[in-house]
N, C-alpha and C positions, 0 to 999 in steps of 0.2 A: 282323477287326481293328477296333479302336476308333478312330473318327474324332474328332480333337480340333482345337482352334484355339489358336494362341498369338499374342498381339499383340506384334509385333516392330517397334520404331521406328515405331509408329503404324499399321501395316498388320496385318490379320488373316491369318495364314498357316495353312492347313489342313494337318494331317499325320495319318498313320496310325500307330498305336502298338500293338505287340503283343510278348509274350514277357517274359522276365526274364534277367538276367545282364548282362555288359558291353554297353554300347550300340553299335549300328551305325546311323549316319545315312546314309540313301540320298538321293542327289542326282540328279535327273532330267536328261534332255537339255534343250537350249534348246527351248522351246515344248512340252515334254513334261509329264508328270504322274506322281504317285505310282503310278498303276495299272501302269506298266511293270515294276514290281518284284513284282507280285502272285504270279507263279509261282515266285519265288525265296524270298520271306520265309517262307512256311510251313515251309521246310526248315531254318530257322535259329532259330525262336522257342523251341525247347526249351532252347537254351544262350545266347541273346543277346536283348537288348531291341532290337527293330527299330523304327526311327523313319524313316518316309518322308515328307519334307516337300515341299510345293509352294511354290516361291518366288513372289514377287510377279508378277502377270500370268499365272501358270500355273494350270491346272486350276481349282480352286475357291477359290484365295486371292484376296485383294484385288488390284486393278489399281493401278498407280502413277497417281495423279491427274495427274502431270506427264509421264507416259510415260517415266520414267527407268528404262531397262533396260540400263545399262552393266554389263559383267561385274564391274568393280571394286566397284560398288554391291552387286551380288549376293554377292560374296565377303564384304563387310561384313555383309550381311544373314544369310548362312549362318553366319558366325562368331557373331553375336548370338543366333541361333536355337540353335546347339549349346550355347552357354554357358548359355542360359536353360532349355532343355528337357532336354538330356542331363545337364547339371549336373556332368559329369565327362569326362575325355578319352575320345574316341570313335574308333571305326574309321569312316572315311568311304568309302562305296562309291558311286562315281559312274559314270554312263554318258555318254560323249561330253563335251559341254560341262559337265555336272555333275561329271565327273572333273577338269576344269580348274579349276572352282570349288574342288574339294577341294584341289588343289595350292596354290591361292592362299591358302586358309585355313591350311594347314599351314605355308606360308612365313611368314605374318604372326603366327600364334598357334600355335607348335609345342606349347605346353602343352595345347592342346585336342584334339590329333590323335595317336592311338596308331599308326595304320597307314592306308594308302590302298590300296583295290582299284580300279584304273582300268580300266574297260571301254571300250577303243577311244579313248583320248585321252592325249596328253602335252602339256605347255605349248606346245610348238612348233606344235601344231595350231590354236592360237588366234591365230597370226600371219597376217594377211592378206598373202600374198605372191604371189597369182595362181594358186597350185596348187589352191585350193579354190573357184575361180570356178564350176565346174559345180555344186557343192553349194549355193553361194549362189543360183544360178539356180533350182535346184529349190525352195529355201525361199522364193524370191520367188513362185513359182507356188502354193506351199502358203499363203503369206500372202494372196494374192488370193482363194483359196477360203475361208479363214477370214473375211476381210472380207465376202465375199458371204454367208456363213452368218449373220453377225450383222446385216448390213444387210437381208437378205431373210427372216430368220427361218426358215432351212432346218431341216428335221428332220435327225437324224443320218444316216438313209439317204440323203436328198437331198444332204447334205454329202459323204458318202463317194462318191456317184456323181459329184458335181461335181469332187472331187479326182481320181477315176479318169479323168475326161475331160481334166484338165490334165496327168496323168502316165500316158499310155496304155501306155508300155513297162513301167512298174512294175506297172500293173493287169493286163497280160497275163501277165507273168512270175510275179508273186507276189500274186494278188488277196487272199488271206488276210492277208498281211503289210501290204498297203496299208490294209485295213480296220482292222487293229490300230493302224497309225500314225494313221489318221484319228481313232480313239478317243483317242489320246494328245493330239492337238493341238486337238481340237474346242473345248475350253474356254479356249484361250489368247487373250490380248489381241492383236488385230490389230497394235497398235503395236509388238509384239515384232519383227515381221518387218522393219520399217523400221530397228529398232535393229541388226539383224544387219550392215548395211552401214555403220553409223556408225564412222568410223575410230577413235573413242575406245573402241569396244567390243572392240577387239582389243589384244593386247599387242604391243609392239615386240619384235624379236629380243633386244634387251638386257634387257627386262623378263622375257621368258620364261626367259632364261638365269639371271637373278638369282633367279627363283622356283625353278628346278631346283636351284641351288646352296644355297638356303636350306632345302630340305626334308631332314630328317634321320631321319624315321620310316621303317619298312619300307614298301616300295612294291611292288605287283604289277600288271603290265600284261597285260591280255588283248587279243589282237589276232586278226584274221581274215586274209582274203586280199584283195589289192588288186583282183583280178578281180571279186570279189563286193561291192566297195564299201568295204573296210577302209581306214582312213586312217592306221594306225599300221604302221610297218615295223620290222624288226629294227635298222635303223640308228638309228631314234629311240630304241629301248631302249638301244643302245650308247652314244648321246649322253648319256642319263641316268646311265648307269654311269660314264662319263667325268667327269660333273659331280659325282660323289661320292655318288650315291644308293645306298642299300642296296636293290637292286631285283632282282626275279625276273620272269619273264614266261612266258606260255603262248600258243602258236599254235594256233588252232582252224581247221583246214582247211575251206575252203568257207564260212566265216562272213563275213557282211558287216558293216555298221556300224549303220544306222538301224533302230530298232524290232526289234532282235534278241531272240529268245526266249531265256530262260535254260534251256538244255538240261541233262540230267542230268550231262553232262561238265563244264559250267561250274559247276553247283551244287557238284559235288565239288571243283572247282578253288578256289572261294571258301572252302569249309570247310577245305581243306588249307592255304590261305594263312593263315587265321585261327589255325589250330593252330601253324603255324610262327612266327607272330607272338606266340605265348604266350598266346593268348586261348581 
């Protein structure tokens, strides 16, 4: 893939670009990077232009000098990036928080979004209501490890070991998955982790509902199992249908949430949705 840079609102955003055809913009998890899509993109480039951006403070992109990492700012940044780089209405494929950014873009600028493939997120998941306290605790530990990496100049191996020490259950159950996650977050700005708990970083229930009602493009939600860490339920999908969204969904048994690999089944699911959306 070709690595490129776009200056968006004064910050240099790094993105990967490959393929030809209708554009798909890939939006990573909070504290993630474009690398999480590298097993999916090669299966799409024959038919689509794949653009995987790293938003401010993530991966190789510039950090915010003021530490501004509020989701509403990220939605505005993603909107400006799509307008500048894609140059035409795009499919947005987001994982977790990235999918919520996609919903925000579609609600504010429907002219820029042809469809949304949401991997493990719906607007309600960005509402801090106490149900995600465990996830916030985990991200706090991750933030401590990232801060130590930058402060102590840790190598990637040292960082992965430090992360494993802070998350021993994950390291014991899925060591390869934890190493993959370490790769995603290694370049992130430590200030991102403080922003996670900023009340302004979440949507209120009223804002989430307004976003749901404003989205009118086709939407597909991929979800896993709660026992494995999935945060999206069939009830969430039903709520979106009741809000008037044109939505389909796929349940992947045994799949979790964070740092999930794009399996052949999910690759087929993405392609099937794009075809149903007329792309």
